[in-house]
C-alpha positions as CSV (number, residue, x, y, z in Angstrom):
1,M,-0.1,0.1,-0.1
2,M,3.0,2.7,1.0
3,A,4.7,1.5,-2.7
4,V,1.3,2.4,-4.6
5,R,0.9,5.6,-2.5
6,V,4.7,6.9,-3.3
7,R,4.3,5.6,-7.0
8,A,1.1,7.8,-7.2
9,R,3.0,10.7,-5.7
10,L,5.8,10.3,-8.3
11,T,3.7,9.9,-11.1
12,G,1.7,13.1,-10.0
13,K,4.9,15.2,-9.8
14,T,6.0,14.0,-13.2
15,S,2.8,14.8,-15.1
16,M,2.9,18.3,-13.4
17,F,6.2,18.8,-14.3
18,E,5.9,17.6,-17.9
19,R,2.6,20.0,-18.3
20,E,4.8,23.0,-17.0
21,R,7.7,22.0,-19.7
22,V,5.1,21.9,-22.6
23,Q,3.5,25.2,-21.4
24,S,7.0,26.6,-21.3
25,I,7.8,25.5,-24.7
26,Q,5.0,26.9,-26.2
27,S,5.2,30.4,-24.5
28,T,8.8,30.5,-25.9
29,R,7.9,29.4,-29.4
30,L,8.8,32.3,-32.2
31,P,5.9,34.3,-33.5
32,S,4.8,33.0,-36.8
33,R,6.0,35.3,-40.0
34,P,3.4,37.0,-42.0
35,R,2.8,35.3,-45.4
36,P,4.0,37.5,-48.2
37,Q,0.7,38.9,-49.9
38,W,0.9,39.2,-53.4
39,H,-0.7,42.4,-55.0
40,A,-1.9,42.8,-58.6
41,P,-1.0,46.3,-60.4
42,R,-3.3,49.2,-59.6
43,S,-3.6,50.5,-63.0
44,I,-5.3,48.7,-66.1
45,R,-2.2,49.0,-67.9
46,G,-0.1,47.1,-65.3
47,R,-3.0,44.4,-65.3
48,I,-3.2,44.0,-68.8
49,T,0.3,43.8,-69.5
50,M,0.7,41.3,-66.8
51,L,-1.9,39.1,-68.2
52,I,-0.3,39.1,-71.6
53,S,2.9,38.5,-70.3
54,L,1.5,35.3,-68.7
55,L,-0.4,34.4,-71.6
56,A,3.1,35.0,-73.9
57,V,4.9,32.8,-71.1
58,F,2.2,29.9,-71.3
59,L,2.0,29.9,-75.2
60,L,5.6,30.6,-76.1
61,V,7.4,28.5,-73.6
62,P,5.7,25.0,-74.6
63,S,6.0,26.1,-78.3
64,G,9.5,26.7,-77.9
65,V,9.9,23.3,-76.1
66,I,7.8,21.5,-79.1
67,A,9.7,23.6,-81.6
68,G,13.3,22.6,-80.3
69,L,11.8,19.0,-80.3
70,V,10.7,19.1,-83.8
71,A,14.2,20.5,-84.9
72,H,16.0,17.6,-83.2
73,Q,13.8,15.3,-85.1
74,S,14.2,17.1,-88.0
75,V,17.9,17.1,-88.1
76,G,17.8,13.3,-87.2
77,D,15.7,12.4,-90.0
78,T,17.6,14.7,-92.7
79,V,20.9,12.5,-91.3
80,W,19.0,9.3,-92.0
81,L,17.9,10.5,-95.5
82,E,21.4,11.1,-96.4
83,A,22.9,8.0,-95.0
84,R,20.1,6.0,-96.7
85,K,21.1,7.6,-99.9
86,E,24.4,7.2,-99.7
87,A,24.1,3.7,-98.8
88,S,21.8,3.2,-102.0
89,V,24.2,4.8,-104.2
90,A,26.9,2.4,-102.8
91,A,25.0,-0.8,-103.4
92,A,23.8,-0.1,-106.6
93,A,27.6,0.4,-107.6
94,D,28.3,-2.8,-106.0
95,R,25.1,-4.9,-107.5
96,V,26.9,-3.8,-111.0
97,G,30.4,-4.5,-110.1
98,A,31.5,-0.8,-110.1
99,I,32.8,-0.7,-106.6
100,T,36.2,0.4,-106.1
101,P,38.5,-0.5,-102.8
102,T,37.9,3.7,-102.3
103,I,34.8,4.7,-102.0
104,R,34.0,8.7,-102.7
105,P,30.8,9.5,-100.7
106,T,28.3,11.3,-103.4
107,V,26.2,12.9,-100.7
108,P,27.9,15.9,-98.6
109,G,28.2,15.3,-95.1
110,I,28.5,11.3,-95.3
111,E,32.1,10.4,-94.0
112,F,31.7,6.9,-93.4
113,V,30.9,4.3,-95.9
114,Q,31.9,0.6,-96.1
115,V,31.1,-2.5,-98.3
116,V,31.0,-5.5,-95.8
117,S,30.9,-9.2,-96.8
118,P,28.9,-11.8,-95.1
119,D,31.9,-13.1,-93.5
120,H,32.4,-9.4,-91.9
121,R,35.4,-8.2,-94.2
122,V,35.6,-4.7,-95.3
123,L,36.0,-4.8,-98.9
124,S,35.7,-1.1,-99.8
125,A,35.6,1.9,-97.6
126,S,35.8,5.9,-97.8
127,P,38.9,7.3,-96.7
128,A,37.4,8.1,-93.4
129,A,36.7,4.6,-92.9
130,K,39.8,3.1,-93.8
131,G,41.4,0.7,-91.6
132,L,38.4,0.4,-89.6
133,P,36.5,-2.8,-88.7
134,P,33.0,-3.1,-89.6
135,I,31.5,0.2,-88.2
136,S,28.3,-2.0,-87.0
137,E,27.6,-5.7,-86.5
138,V,23.8,-5.2,-87.8
139,W,23.1,-7.1,-90.4
140,P,19.9,-6.6,-92.4
141,S,17.7,-9.7,-93.4
142,A,16.3,-10.4,-96.9
143,D,12.8,-9.4,-95.3
144,D,14.0,-6.2,-93.9
145,P,17.0,-4.9,-96.3
146,Q,17.4,-1.4,-94.9
147,Q,18.0,-0.4,-91.1
148,D,18.9,2.8,-89.5
149,V,21.6,2.4,-86.8
150,W,22.9,4.5,-84.3
151,T,26.2,3.1,-82.9
152,C,29.0,4.1,-80.4
153,S,31.3,0.9,-80.6
154,H,34.2,2.7,-82.3
155,Q,35.9,5.1,-79.7
156,R,38.1,6.1,-82.7
157,I,34.9,7.8,-84.5
158,G,32.4,8.4,-81.7
159,C,28.9,7.9,-82.1
160,V,27.8,7.3,-85.5
161,R,24.4,7.5,-87.1
162,L,24.3,4.7,-89.9
163,S,22.1,3.4,-92.6
164,A,22.9,-0.6,-93.2
165,Q,21.7,-1.4,-96.6
166,R,21.6,-5.2,-98.1
167,V,23.0,-5.0,-101.3
168,T,20.8,-8.2,-102.8
169,S,18.2,-10.5,-101.3
170,A,20.6,-13.3,-101.8
171,A,22.1,-15.2,-98.8
172,D,25.6,-14.0,-99.4
173,S,24.8,-10.4,-100.1
174,N,26.9,-8.0,-99.0
175,V,25.9,-5.2,-96.6
176,V,26.9,-1.1,-97.2
177,Y,27.2,0.9,-94.1
178,A,27.0,4.5,-94.8
179,G,26.7,7.3,-92.2
180,R,28.1,10.5,-90.4
181,P,29.4,11.4,-86.9
182,A,26.3,11.9,-84.6
183,L,25.8,15.8,-83.6
184,S,27.5,16.3,-80.3
185,D,25.8,17.8,-77.4
186,T,27.1,21.4,-78.0
187,S,25.6,21.5,-81.7
188,M,22.1,20.5,-80.0
189,T,22.6,22.9,-77.0
190,V,23.3,25.7,-79.7
191,I,20.1,24.8,-81.4
192,D,18.1,24.8,-78.1
193,S,19.6,28.3,-77.1
194,L,18.4,29.9,-80.7
195,F,14.8,28.3,-79.5
196,A,15.4,29.6,-75.6
197,T,16.7,33.2,-76.8
198,Q,14.1,33.5,-79.6
199,G,11.1,32.9,-77.3
200,T,12.7,34.8,-74.4
201,L,12.8,38.0,-76.9
202,L,9.1,37.0,-78.1
203,I,8.0,37.6,-74.4
204,F,9.7,40.7,-73.9
205,L,8.6,42.0,-77.4
206,A,5.0,41.2,-76.2
207,I,5.3,42.7,-73.1
208,A,7.0,45.9,-74.3
209,M,4.3,46.0,-77.1
210,T,1.7,45.4,-74.8
211,W,2.7,48.3,-72.5
212,K,3.3,51.0,-75.0
213,V,0.0,50.0,-76.9
214,T,-2.1,50.1,-73.7
215,G,-0.4,53.2,-72.8
216,R,-1.6,55.1,-75.9
217,T,-4.8,53.4,-75.9
218,L,-5.4,54.6,-72.3
219,R,-4.2,58.1,-72.8
220,P,-7.6,59.5,-73.6
221,V,-8.9,58.1,-70.5
222,E,-6.3,59.8,-68.4
223,A,-7.0,63.0,-70.3
224,I,-10.7,62.4,-69.8
225,R,-10.2,61.9,-65.6
226,A,-7.9,65.2,-65.7
227,E,-10.3,67.3,-67.4
228,L,-13.0,66.0,-65.2
229,A,-11.1,66.5,-62.2
230,A,-10.6,70.3,-63.1
231,I,-14.6,70.8,-63.8
232,N,-16.3,72.2,-60.8
233,V,-20.0,73.0,-60.2
234,N,-19.5,76.6,-60.6
235,D,-18.3,76.3,-64.4
236,L,-19.6,73.2,-66.3
237,S,-18.7,74.8,-69.7
238,S,-15.4,72.6,-70.1
239,R,-15.8,69.3,-72.3
240,V,-13.5,66.6,-72.3
241,P,-11.3,66.0,-75.4
242,E,-13.3,63.8,-77.9
243,S,-11.1,61.2,-80.1
244,S,-12.1,60.3,-83.6
245,G,-13.8,56.9,-84.3
246,E,-16.5,55.0,-82.9
247,D,-14.6,52.9,-80.1
248,E,-15.8,52.6,-76.6
249,I,-13.1,55.5,-75.6
250,A,-14.7,57.9,-78.4
251,R,-18.4,57.1,-77.1
252,L,-17.5,57.2,-73.3
253,A,-16.1,60.8,-74.2
254,R,-19.4,61.9,-76.1
255,T,-21.5,60.4,-73.5
256,I,-19.8,62.5,-70.8
257,N,-19.8,65.6,-72.9
258,S,-23.8,65.1,-73.4
259,T,-24.0,64.4,-69.6
260,L,-22.0,67.7,-68.8
261,S,-24.3,70.1,-71.4
262,R,-27.2,68.5,-69.7
263,L,-26.0,69.5,-66.5
264,E,-25.0,72.9,-67.6
265,A,-28.4,73.4,-69.0
266,A,-30.3,72.1,-65.7
267,R,-27.8,74.5,-63.5
268,L,-28.6,77.4,-66.0
269,R,-32.4,76.8,-65.4
270,T,-32.0,76.6,-62.1
271,E,-30.1,79.7,-61.7
272,E,-32.9,81.2,-63.9
273,A,-35.1,80.0,-61.7
274,L,-33.5,81.3,-58.7
275,N,-33.2,84.6,-60.5
276,Q,-36.9,84.5,-61.2
277,Q,-37.7,83.8,-57.6
278,R,-35.5,86.6,-56.6
279,R,-36.9,88.9,-58.9
280,F,-40.4,88.2,-58.1
281,A,-39.7,88.8,-54.3
282,A,-38.1,92.4,-55.3
283,D,-40.6,92.9,-57.8
284,A,-43.4,91.9,-55.0
285,S,-41.5,94.0,-52.1
286,H,-41.4,97.3,-54.6
287,E,-44.6,97.3,-56.3
288,L,-46.8,95.9,-53.4
289,R,-45.6,98.4,-51.1
290,T,-47.5,101.4,-52.4
291,P,-50.9,99.8,-52.8
292,V,-50.7,98.3,-49.3
293,A,-49.8,101.5,-47.6
294,G,-52.6,103.5,-49.5
295,L,-55.1,100.8,-48.3
296,R,-54.0,101.1,-44.7
297,A,-53.9,104.6,-44.7
298,Q,-57.5,104.5,-45.8
299,L,-58.7,102.1,-43.3
300,E,-56.9,104.1,-40.4
301,E,-58.3,107.4,-41.5
302,A,-61.7,105.4,-41.4
303,Q,-60.9,104.0,-37.9
304,L,-60.1,107.4,-36.7
305,H,-62.9,109.2,-38.3
306,P,-66.0,106.8,-38.3
307,E,-68.4,109.7,-38.2
308,D,-66.7,111.5,-41.7
309,T,-66.3,108.1,-43.4
310,D,-68.6,107.1,-46.4
311,L,-68.8,103.4,-46.0
312,D,-70.0,102.8,-49.5
313,S,-67.0,104.9,-51.0
314,L,-64.4,103.3,-48.7
315,L,-65.5,99.8,-49.7
316,H,-65.3,100.9,-53.4
317,R,-61.9,102.1,-53.1
318,T,-60.5,99.5,-51.0
319,L,-61.8,96.9,-53.3
320,S,-60.2,98.6,-56.2
321,D,-57.0,98.5,-54.4
322,V,-57.7,95.0,-53.8
323,D,-58.3,93.9,-57.3
324,R,-55.2,95.6,-58.1
325,L,-53.1,94.0,-55.6
326,Q,-54.5,90.7,-56.9
327,A,-53.6,91.7,-60.5
328,I,-50.2,92.5,-59.5
329,I,-49.8,89.1,-57.6
330,T,-51.2,87.2,-60.5
331,D,-48.8,89.0,-62.9
332,L,-45.8,88.3,-61.0
333,L,-46.6,84.6,-60.2
334,L,-47.2,84.3,-64.1
335,L,-43.9,85.8,-64.7
336,A,-41.9,83.2,-62.6
337,R,-43.7,80.5,-64.2
338,V,-43.3,81.2,-68.0
339,G,-39.7,80.0,-68.4
340,S,-40.1,77.3,-66.0
341,C,-42.8,75.3,-68.2
342,A,-41.6,71.7,-69.8
343,K,-41.1,71.7,-73.7
344,E,-43.3,68.7,-73.1
345,M,-46.5,71.1,-72.5
346,R,-46.2,72.3,-75.8
347,E,-48.5,71.5,-78.9
348,R,-49.5,72.3,-82.4
349,V,-51.1,75.8,-82.2
350,D,-52.6,77.6,-85.2
351,L,-51.4,81.5,-84.3
352,S,-54.1,82.9,-86.8
353,A,-57.2,80.9,-84.8
354,A,-55.7,81.8,-81.5
355,A,-55.5,85.6,-82.4
356,R,-58.9,85.6,-83.8
357,K,-60.3,83.7,-80.6
358,E,-58.9,86.1,-78.0
359,V,-60.2,89.4,-80.1
360,A,-64.0,87.1,-80.2
361,R,-63.5,86.8,-76.5
362,R,-63.0,90.4,-76.0
363,G,-66.4,91.4,-76.9
364,Q,-67.2,94.5,-78.4
365,E,-64.1,97.1,-77.9
366,P,-64.2,100.9,-77.7
367,R,-61.6,101.0,-80.4
368,H,-62.4,99.1,-83.6
369,T,-60.2,95.9,-83.9
370,R,-59.5,94.9,-87.5
371,L,-58.1,91.3,-88.5
372,V,-55.5,91.0,-91.3
373,L,-54.9,86.9,-90.8
374,E,-53.2,84.3,-93.1
375,P,-55.2,80.9,-92.0
376,D,-53.0,77.8,-90.9
377,V,-49.7,79.6,-89.5
378,M,-48.9,76.6,-87.4
379,I,-46.5,77.3,-84.4
380,D,-45.6,74.6,-81.4
381,G,-46.6,76.4,-77.9
382,I,-48.4,76.6,-75.1
383,P,-51.9,77.9,-75.8
384,T,-52.4,79.5,-72.7
385,Q,-49.4,81.4,-72.5
386,L,-49.8,82.4,-76.3
387,G,-53.4,83.5,-75.3
388,R,-52.0,85.7,-72.7
389,L,-49.5,87.2,-74.7
390,V,-52.0,88.2,-77.7
391,T,-54.4,89.4,-75.0
392,N,-51.6,91.7,-73.4
393,L,-50.9,93.2,-76.6
394,L,-54.4,94.0,-77.3
395,D,-55.0,95.6,-73.8
396,N,-52.0,97.9,-74.7
397,A,-53.1,98.6,-77.9
398,Q,-56.7,99.3,-76.8
399,R,-55.4,101.3,-73.9
400,H,-53.3,103.7,-76.5
401,A,-55.3,103.7,-79.4
402,K,-57.2,106.4,-80.7
403,S,-59.7,104.6,-82.9
404,T,-58.4,101.7,-84.8
405,V,-56.3,98.5,-83.7
406,V,-55.1,96.0,-86.3
407,V,-54.1,92.7,-85.6
408,G,-52.2,90.9,-88.3
409,V,-50.8,87.2,-88.7
410,R,-48.7,86.0,-91.8
411,R,-45.6,84.2,-92.9
412,V,-42.2,85.9,-93.4
413,D,-38.9,84.2,-94.2
414,G,-39.9,80.9,-92.7
415,Q,-41.3,82.5,-89.5
416,A,-44.6,82.9,-88.0
417,E,-45.2,86.9,-87.7
418,L,-47.9,88.3,-85.2
419,S,-48.3,92.4,-85.4
420,V,-50.5,94.3,-83.2
421,D,-50.8,98.1,-84.6
422,D,-52.8,101.2,-83.0
423,D,-53.1,104.8,-84.1
424,G,-51.9,106.2,-80.9
425,D,-49.3,108.4,-80.1
426,G,-46.6,105.8,-80.6
427,I,-43.3,105.1,-78.5
428,A,-40.2,107.0,-79.2
429,E,-37.4,105.0,-80.4
430,A,-35.2,105.7,-77.1
431,D,-38.0,104.6,-75.2
432,R,-38.7,101.2,-77.1
433,Q,-36.3,98.8,-75.0
434,H,-37.8,100.1,-71.6
435,V,-41.5,99.2,-72.3
436,F,-40.4,95.5,-71.7
437,E,-39.0,96.4,-68.1
438,R,-41.2,95.4,-65.3
439,F,-43.3,98.3,-63.8
440,T,-42.4,100.7,-66.6
441,R,-44.9,103.5,-67.3
442,L,-44.1,105.7,-70.0
443,D,-46.5,108.4,-69.0
444,A,-46.3,109.5,-65.7
445,A,-49.2,111.6,-65.5
446,R,-51.9,108.9,-66.7
447,S,-53.9,107.3,-63.9
448,R,-53.7,103.6,-62.7
449,D,-56.7,102.4,-64.5
450,R,-55.0,103.4,-67.8
451,G,-51.8,102.4,-66.9
452,G,-52.5,99.1,-65.9
453,T,-49.9,97.1,-63.6
454,G,-47.0,97.5,-65.9
455,L,-46.5,94.0,-66.1
456,G,-48.3,93.2,-69.4
457,L,-45.6,93.8,-71.7
458,P,-42.9,92.2,-69.8
459,I,-45.1,89.4,-69.4
460,A,-45.6,88.9,-73.4
461,C,-41.8,89.5,-73.9
462,E,-41.2,86.6,-71.7
463,I,-43.5,84.3,-73.3
464,A,-42.0,85.1,-76.7
465,R,-38.7,84.3,-75.1
466,A,-39.9,81.1,-73.3
467,H,-41.1,80.0,-77.1
468,G,-37.7,80.6,-78.7
469,G,-39.1,84.0,-80.5
470,D,-38.7,87.5,-79.9
471,L,-41.3,90.4,-79.3
472,A,-40.1,94.1,-80.9
473,V,-41.8,97.5,-81.1
474,E,-41.7,99.2,-84.5
475,T,-43.5,102.5,-86.1
476,S,-47.0,101.7,-87.4
477,G,-48.5,102.4,-90.8
478,L,-51.4,103.7,-88.7
479,G,-49.0,106.3,-87.0
480,G,-48.7,104.6,-83.4
481,A,-46.6,101.6,-82.0
482,R,-46.3,98.4,-83.9
483,F,-45.6,95.3,-81.7
484,V,-44.2,92.2,-83.8
485,L,-44.0,88.9,-82.3
486,R,-41.7,86.5,-84.3
487,L,-41.7,82.7,-83.7
488,G,-40.7,79.7,-85.5
489,L,-43.3,77.8,-87.6
490,A,-44.0,74.3,-86.8
491,E,-41.7,71.6,-88.7
492,T,-44.3,70.1,-90.5
493,A,-45.8,73.6,-91.6
494,E,-45.7,74.3,-95.1
495,E,-45.2,77.9,-96.1
496,T,-48.1,78.3,-98.6
497,P,-49.2,82.1,-99.3
498,V,-53.0,82.7,-98.8
499,P,-54.8,85.9,-99.4
500,A,-55.4,87.8,-96.6
501,S,-59.1,88.1,-95.0
502,D,-60.5,91.0,-93.0
503,A,-62.7,90.6,-90.3
504,P,-64.6,93.1,-88.1
């Protein structure tokens, strides 16, 4: 029992010692080295060059090895053919008895020629084989009269490629041996070196050409990148260089320039919208201040002196001021919306019919309105805006005419022309551009009712510009002012002159 306890204690101590030793070894183990990471080239040019290099290696190295093997085989086959030819010539001479003790080889490169009897005696030999025993012990049979032999049995001449050919099929036929020394390892090494050098040069040539071609191909991409990096949101007028052709890079450059054009157009539209909002706020604060102040003054006066206030007169004046304020706000909102309408909202409009409709809608006017209209003068536009343009021109003409207003529509030089003439006092040439400015009244002494809001002609001018046309002031043949609107004809509209018609 004591022995068992001692053994158990010793065993426990030994196991504890081994565990401590293992832990010590583990704690002193060297840290593992990080594995090297392979990083691919970052540029497309480098990646394409690396890919072509790998393809060149995988294609050219096996091709070079196969070509070397084929070259070795071709050299060997050439030697065998030359040896067979010389052996055939010597055998033919032996069959006709024209063989001489000294054989002069007729095939270049064949040095060793022997005619050996069945008892293995050399009957005739070439100068290089004089004094030599039979070069080979191979003896072709009648069934297989010709054999190719590789032998290294003679140390004096080394290894030889031979053709052993039986002269006749008789049992006592002689055998002709013809051959040449085998190519040395040095010669074969030269052939292998040539193929290796050629393969290496082709690989490096493929790498260099790929690097150069990809560089020239991707040069426009770098130019596009540099140009895009220089473009900022405040100036989108720059364009990337476009290369000729229909390749992917040329199409990319054209797409980028098209996108930049759209962005620039969108930025201009956004700026125009912001400018319109700013003008709307400025005009509203400027023009509404006076009517609001007048309205407030009337109400405060009525509040201070209610016993002296005529309620009906006060309501009439205040409602007139409110109507004026409403008209100004409506016109300002229209000015802000004119340039923001999309082209998709446009439709085919007969300008003559639109003018006739607006004149008919106004009913009986204090001044006679005469129409001179060519039918079917078609344009592309927004009908409501074109109607408002005609209405504003008619309002202005009726306001300043003495007795007659003439509205005309015709085709002139591939354009549609709308004219509104009056026989009033006209507009001085120095003031003709000012009439299209907002809240401009050339007659400072006229009343509000006659002067309007001061936004009719600016609205008409903005509508004309939004439709790609222009509105100008000229001198009328009636003696007053002549407002002329010029717009482009619709694409399918034909310019066929039609006699004018008058309508009351």
